[in-house]
N, C-alpha and C positions, 0 to 999 in steps of 0.2 A: 284275459289275454291283453287287452288294451292297457290296463293298469300296469301289467308287467313290462310291456313294451315301453311305456312312458317312463317307468322306473329305470330301465336299462339306459334309455336315452339321457336321463338326468345324471346317472352315474358316469356315463361316457363324457357328457359335457363337463362335469366337475373334474374328471381326470384330465381332460384337455386343458381346462382352465388352470389347473395346478402346474401342468407342464409349461404353459405359456408364462407362468409367473416367474420362472427362473430366468434371470437376466445374465446372459453370457457375453453380450457385446457391450463395449464401452458406451454408456449413454452420452448424449450431447451435453455440453457445458464446459466450464473451465476446470481443468484438472490440476490438483496440487498433490505433491508427493512428500510424505513424511518418513523420517527414519524411525522405525518402531523397535522398542525393546519390550519384552513381556516374559512372564512365566506362564507355562501352560501344562496341562496334563492330558493324557490319552488313556481312556478307559474302554476296554473291550472284553467281553460283551457287557450288557447292562448290569449283570450281577457282580461286576468288578473283579472277576477272577484274573484279569490281566490288567496291568497298569504300567504306564510309562510316563515319566516326568521329563519335560523339555523346557529349557530356557532359551528364548529367542532374542537375538540382538542383531542389529544391522539390517533387519528386514524392512520392506517398504510397505507403507500404508498409503494407498492411493484413494483420493476422494474427488469426485466430480461435483461441482456446484452448478445448479441450473436454476436461474431465477426468471425463466420465461413467464411464469405466473408470479408477479411481484407480490401479490397478496399472500402467497403460500409457496415460498421458494423451497426447492427440493435439493437433496444431495444423494449421491450414490457412493457406497463404500465397497472397494474391491477386496475380496477374500477377507472378510471381517474378522475371522478367527485365525490367529497365526498358524501357519502350516496346513490349514485345511485344504488349500488348493492341491496338495499332493494327492489326496484321494478324490476330491470332488472336481478338480479342474478350476479354471478361473470363473468366478461368478461375481455378481454385484447385488447388494441389497439397498433398498431405498429408505431414506430418512427425511425428516422435516427439519429445516433450519430455523432456529429461534434466536433473534437478535436480543441481547441483554443490554449491552452498552458498548461503546467503542472498544474493540479488541476482545470482547467477551461474547461468545456464541455457544449455544448448545445444539447438538444434533440428536434428535429422537428417532431411533430406528425400531419400529414395531417388531415384536417377536412373532414367530409363526411363519416368517417368510421362508420360502423354499430355495435351497441353493443347488439341489440336484434331485433327479428322480432316477433310480437305478435299482436293478435287481429286486423289483417288487416293493421297494421301500422309498420313502421320501426323506431327504436330508433337510431338516428343519432348524432354523435359528431359534434357540431357546435360552433359558437362563436356569442355572442349576447350582446345587451345592454338592460337594464331594467330601467324604471323610473316610478315615481308616478305622475299621472295627478291630480293636485289639483282641476280641474274643474269637472272632471267626477268621481273623487275619485276611480280610477282604476289604476292598474299597467299595463304599456304598455311595450311590448317586441318587439325588432327589431332583426331579425335573420341575422347573417353573415354580419356585416357592413364592407365589404371589406377585411375580413380575410380569409386566406387559411390554416392556421396551428396554432397549439398551440406550443409555444416554452418554454421549460424548460431550466433554466440555473443552472448548478452545479458549485459552488465555494467551493473548499475544500470538506467538507461533508455536505454542506447546499444546498438545491435545492428550487427554486421558479419559479412560472409562470410569464413570462414577459408580460407586456401590460395590466394587469388587473387594475380595478379601483373600488372603493367603499369607505367607507363601508356604511352600513345602519345607518340612524340616527333616534333616537326615542326621542320625546320631553316628557315633563312632563305629557301631556294628552294621552300618548301612541299613538299619531298620527304619523305614520311612513312615512318617506320620503325615496325615493330610487333613487340612481343614480349610477349604477354599470355596469361594463363591464367585461366579462370574458368568459371562455369556458362553454358550457352547453350541455345538451342533449335534443333534441326535437323529438316529434312524427311527422313523415311524412306519408301521405297517400301513400300506395304503387302504386296506380293508378295515383296519382297526386303528384309527389315528391315536387312540389313547394307549395303545400297546407299544411302549418304547422298548425296542429290543437291544439296541446298541447305542453307545454314546461315544462321540469322538471329540477330542480337543476342547477342553475348557480353558479359558484364558483369564489371567488376573495380573495385577501389578503392571498394567499397560501404560506406557508413556511414549509419545511420538513427538518429534521435533521437526519443524519445517526448516531445513538447513539452507534452502534456496533463498527464502525471504528473511530479512533481518527481524529481530524481535522488536516489539513495541512495548514501551513502559506505559501502562494504562492507569495503574493505581498510584496514588500519591505515596512517594517513598517516605520512610521514617527519617526524622531528623529535625533540625532547627529550621523554621520557616521564616523567610523574610519576603516582604512585598515591595515591588519596584514599579515605577512608571517607566515604560519603554517607549522611546521615540525612534523613528526610522524613516527612510525614504523608500517607497515601493514603486517599481516599474513593472507593469504587466504587459506581456506579449502574447499574441496569438500565433501559434506555430502552424506552418503549412507544410505537411508532409515530412518525409525523412530528411530533406535537405536543411531543415530547421531555419529556413528563412522566415522572418516574422515581421509583423507590424506592431508598433506600440499601441496598446489599447488606451492606457492612461498612466499618468504618474501622479503620485500623491504623497504628502507628508502624513505619516501615521503616528498615532499615540494610543497607548493602551495602558490603563491603570491596573494596579493590583496584580501584576505578573508575579507568580510565585517562584522563588529559588530556594531549594532545600539543601542544607549541608548535613551529610550523614554524621553519625556519632564518631566515625574515625577521623573526622575533620579533614578528609581528603577527597571523598566522593561528593560531587555536586550534581544536582538535578535541576534543570531549567524547564519550566512548563511552557508549552505553546511558544516555541522560539521564533516563529514566523507569524506576522500579523494576518496574512491571508489564509493561513491554515490553522485555525484554532480548533483542534480536535480533542483537547483535554489530555493529550499525551505529553511525555517527558523525554528529554534527551539527557544523556549522562556524560559528565566530564570529570576532570581531576584538578583539584586545587593544588597549586605549587606549595612547596615547603615554606616559602617566604610570604605566601598569601597574596602575591601580586598578579597572578594569572590563573585562568581556568582554561585548560586544553580539552577539546572535545574531538573524539575520533569521528571520521566521516567514512561513508555516509551513515546516517541513522534514520530509521523509519519513523514516521510520525503517525501513521495509521496503516492497518492491514486488516482485511477481512476477506473471507473466502466466499466469493459470490459478488457479482458486480452490483446487485441491487442495494447492498449495504455500503460497502466501502471498496475502493481499490487500494493498491499499495502506493502510498505517498512517501517518498524518500527525500530527506533533506540533503542537498549537496551544495557544491560550490561551482559557480559558473559565471560567464560574462556574455554580454550582448553588445555589439558595436554596429553602428550604421555602415552599410556597404554601399559605396557610391556607384557600384555597377547596377544597382537596382533603383527603379523609380519609386515614387510615393513613400520614401522613407523606410524602405525595408531594411532589416537588420539581420545579422547572423548570430545565432546563439551557440555558445560552446560550453559543453559540460566538462569542467576541468577535473582531472583526476587528482583531487586533493584529499589527503588522508587525515589531516588534522587542521582544526581552526583554533584560534586563540582569542580569548577575551582578556583584556587588561583590567586590573582593579586599581583604582585610585580613590582612596577614602570610601565615600558612599556611591561612587560611580563605577559602572562596569561598561567597557566599550569593546565592541567587536573590531578586531584589527584586520587591516588589509583590504577594506572595501574601497571602491572607486565610484565616481559619478556623483553629480549634484544636479538635481532637477530644477534648482533655482537659478542655475547659470544661464547666461544668454546664449551659450553655445548649443543648448538643447533646442531642437533635436538634431541640428545639422552635424554636430561633431560629438554626439553623445556616446559615452561608454558607461555601462553599468556592470559592476563586478561585485559579487557578494554571495550571500546565502540565497538559495532558490529552492522552490518545489514546484511540481507540476500538478495541475488539476485538469484532467481531460486534455483539451488542445491548448491550454493556457500554461504559461510559465510565469512565475512571480519571482523577481529578484529584489532583495532588500539590502540597502546600503545604509551607512551612517547609523548603525544600531547602537543605542546608548540606553543603559539601565540606570535609573536614579533611585536610590533607596527612599521609599516613602514611609514605611513603618515596619516594625518587627512583629506586630500583633495582627491577627486576622481583622480585616475591615468589617465594620458593621454594615450588614446588608440593609439597604433602604427598603422600607415597606410602604411609604406614602408616595402617591403619584403627584407629579407636577400638574398644576392647574392647566387645563386645555386652553389654547388661544381662541379668540373669536375673530370673525371676519367683518370688515366694513367696506362695502362696495358702493361706488357712486360714479355718476357721469360728470365729467368736468364741465364747469360752467363756460369756460372760454375755449375748451377743446372738445367740441361736440362729437368729434369722430373717435373718441377714445373712452375706454372704461377703466376705472382705477380700483385697485383692491389693496386695502391695508389689512395686515394680519397682526392683531393686537394681543400681547401677552397679558395674562391676568395676574402674574407675579413676575419678579425678576427671573428671566429664563431665556434660553436660546430657542429660536423657532426654526423648524425645518419644514419645508413645503415641497410639493410637486404639483404639476399642472397637467391635466388631460386636455390636449388641444383638439380643435375640430377635426383634424385628420385621424383621430383615434389613438394617438401615440402619447404615452406619458413621458414627461421629462424626468431627469434624474432628481433624487432628493437633493435639495440645496438649502443652505442656511439663509434665512430671510434677513435682509438688511434694510430694504427701502420699499416704497410703494411699487406695486406691480401695475403695468399699463398694458392694455389690450386694444388692438385696432382692427383685427381681422374678423369678418363675419363668421358666425357659427356658435355652437354650444361648447361651453367650457366647464370643467370641474377642477376644484382645487382641494387638495388634502394637506393638512398640517398637524404637527404635534410640537409640544414644548418639552424641554429638558432643563431642570434646575439642579444645581449642585446638591448632592446628598439625597436626591429623590429619584424615584423611577420616572421614566418618560410618561408623558400624559397619554390619554387615549388619542387616537387619530380622529380628527374632526374634518368635515368636508362641507363644501358649498358648491352650488351649480348656478350658472347664469348664462344667458344668451345675449349675444351682441349683434346689433345691426348698425354698422357704421354709416350706412346711407342716411340714417336719421339721427345717429348719435345716441340711440336709446338702448339701454340694457335693462332687462327685467329679470329679477331673481326668479329662477325656475323652481317652483314649489309643487309641481305636479299638476297645476291647473293650466288650462289652455286659453288662448286668446280667442274671443268670439267676435270682437269688432274693434276697429281703430278709426277714430274720427279726428278731424283737424279743425281748429277754430282760429280766426285771426284776432288781432289785438282788440277789436271792438265786439268780439263775441259771436261773429257770424261764422257759420260752418262753411269750410272750403274743401275742394277736392284734394288738393295737394298742399303740403307746407310751402310757404313762401314768406321770406322775411322772418319776423318774429311770429311763431305759430305755437299754439298749445295743442299737444297731442294727448287725446284721451283714449285710454285702452281699457276695454271691458273684458272680463274673464268669465270662464264657465261657472264660477261659483257666485257670480253676481257682483263681485267687487270690481273696482275700477281704479286707475291711476292716471295722473296728469303730469306732464313734464313739458318744459319749454324746448322748442326746437328752433334753431336759427339756420336758415337756408340762404 
């Protein structure tokens, strides 16, 4: 009797678990709505004695993306089979989001998920094949031919189901033939899950388009490729709330080599890769070359990246706007305006392509008191980047040779100045003709920005320092980042390289070799370390 009771409890628990598995409330996350077109069939009962073909268009495919677990983001699809909500009501199935590359995502939805429990049967997401038997004049259905999941592929803003086949064929006599494969929903007997009694709604030829968000061109278009060096001026702002008052973060002159521009075979359509320096996503914008070859016009806005789920990408749209300082605000606040511009123009003069209509010059003396920046922009979180003075200069028609050799790393030479005992100096020496970039970790624990090295660095504040540096030579990859640590005590003007050993004793000797308590005048400081080594330096007090 105990075994029977336990068995009944297990069956009851399994039944409750299956009921709980049906998701009827919209899950948490960001929802996207697609316009869906599909072909589908309706077979009832399982022996195929009744059949109905449906073509769906204009329906909605709703997907919720939830990346609360960033290591395993989830999504939920509403009414996964076209028209199934008519019988089962609204329901959601769960899938896994897989990032492939910018603009390319797959969603894997495991089969076997329940969409309803009703009338002693479970409505289960399955995969099947249907065909018409010309001998019996019935439609035959085969459930789950080796499939474990439904896979959706998202390319830009278009989504489709992989692995489906169809469509239905109808001849002049209205005799239908069917040979299709795709996801479907079947009725399973709760007591005998392998006993499929009815099948409803198989779907194939599915395609859905996100009409709210613009498309993103992620793959390199076909055509003639040319490479340009692009220069521009970039102004970055941090936006504060809906009023779009902002403070400049920084301004900089930018340069990017080997920017690709592709002219299609029609000699009219032009594609520009990564049109903004601050948003290099590997995507393309599309424009039109004029008949006389003197201008490229680009419709606005255009999306530079789009992904469904915040963990991977947000929607980044390239637009046109301007920011000007507002004298009514202190601390150099500015007002940013998103201009409703529908077209931008690049002019072509020989081997030079120039963006027209930008304003602002970060090199002028008026900045920032009377600064106005107007040009292409994009947003990234709370920041907005405006680019002006955008110029493309042809560098080559052939693909560049990718460098494989690294630049030789620089070395450090640190020393205490003979005549300036309260300072420590650092030279960063290249091992070949190259440009050196460095940054410093100061005693307060804050790193400086990466800066191009030009002259000797001087330090006068007590504390521990770290310096990182790397070198870049023309035609080579950047070197490895190298580092050095040192401690500075300006009270004595002594700096010792920090190699992991600790100081065990410090002694002072006067000019005739006698040990003294404190340095006075010309004194020799002898420092002994935990590894038994020692060093001696002159100290002038």
